[in-house]
C-alpha positions in Angstrom: -23.2 -15.7 2.4 -24.8 -14.1 5.5 -23.3 -11.4 8.0 -23.5 -14.1 10.3 -21.3 -16.4 8.7 -18.9 -13.6 7.7 -18.7 -12.5 11.3 -18.5 -16.4 12.5 -15.5 -16.7 10.3 -13.4 -13.8 12.1 -12.6 -16.1 14.9 -11.2 -18.6 12.6 -9.1 -16.5 10.6 -7.8 -15.0 13.9 -6.8 -18.5 14.9 -4.5 -19.2 11.8 -2.5 -16.1 12.8 -2.3 -14.2 9.6 0.5 -11.6 9.7 -0.6 -8.1 10.7 1.8 -6.3 8.3 4.5 -5.3 10.7 7.2 -6.8 12.6 9.7 -7.5 9.6 7.0 -8.4 7.3 7.4 -7.9 3.8 6.1 -4.5 2.3 2.6 -5.0 0.9 2.6 -4.7 -3.0 -0.3 -2.5 -3.3 -0.7 -2.4 -7.4 -0.8 -6.2 -6.8 -3.6 -5.7 -4.5 -5.5 -3.5 -6.4 -5.1 -5.6 -9.5 -6.3 -8.6 -7.4 -9.5 -6.9 -6.1 -10.5 -5.2 -9.7 -10.1 -8.4 -11.5 -12.0 -10.5 -8.7 -14.0 -8.2 -6.5 -15.4 -5.5 -8.5 -17.7 -7.8 -10.2 -19.9 -7.6 -7.1 -18.5 -4.7 -5.3 -18.7 -0.9 -6.3 -17.1 1.6 -4.2 -20.1 2.0 -2.5 -19.6 -0.9 -0.4 -16.6 0.7 1.3 -18.3 3.8 2.3 -21.0 2.7 4.1 -22.1 4.1 7.4 -21.1 3.0 9.8 -18.1 0.9 8.1 -18.0 -2.7 8.1 -15.2 -3.8 8.7 -14.3 -1.8 11.9 -10.4 -2.9 11.5 -7.3 -3.9 9.7 -7.9 -7.4 11.4 -11.5 -7.7 10.5 -10.9 -6.3 7.0 -8.2 -9.1 6.8 -10.6 -11.5 8.0 -13.3 -10.5 5.5 -10.8 -10.9 2.6 -9.6 -14.0 3.7 -13.5 -15.7 4.0 -14.3 -14.1 0.4 -11.3 -15.4 -1.6 -12.0 -18.7 0.3 -15.4 -18.7 -0.4 -14.9 -17.7 -4.0 -12.1 -20.3 -4.5 -9.7 -17.6 -5.5 -6.6 -19.5 -3.5 -4.6 -16.5 -2.8 -1.3 -16.6 -0.8 -1.4 -14.8 2.7 0.9 -12.4 0.8 -2.0 -11.9 -1.7 -4.6 -11.3 0.9 -2.3 -8.9 2.5 -1.8 -6.8 -0.5 -5.7 -6.8 -1.1 -6.4 -5.7 2.7 -3.5 -3.1 2.4 -4.9 -1.9 -0.8 -8.1 -1.6 0.5 -7.3 0.2 4.0 -5.3 3.0 2.0 -7.9 3.4 -0.7 -11.2 3.2 1.6 -10.9 2.6 5.2 -7.4 4.3 6.7 -7.8 2.1 9.9 -5.4 3.4 12.7 -2.1 1.3 12.6 
């Protein structure tokens, strides 16, 4: 998938209204996020992908969009909660975006 398609998908994901993890949202399950990521994503990704400069994505919202697009692209059928768990795991393990 080209970077252009990933970025084009950001707008569509933003329109879906995915939760941002605040405002009464359930606490993310970081262990489930880690397990989902390790079982489905590390086949193609090493930790180097999360340490590139400049970082891509640039915010937790962009990270959420990328995870959503790739989960859909790979046919994973993850729930919103599972996507959020992966997003929060990646953010805390690699990115540490301001909240």
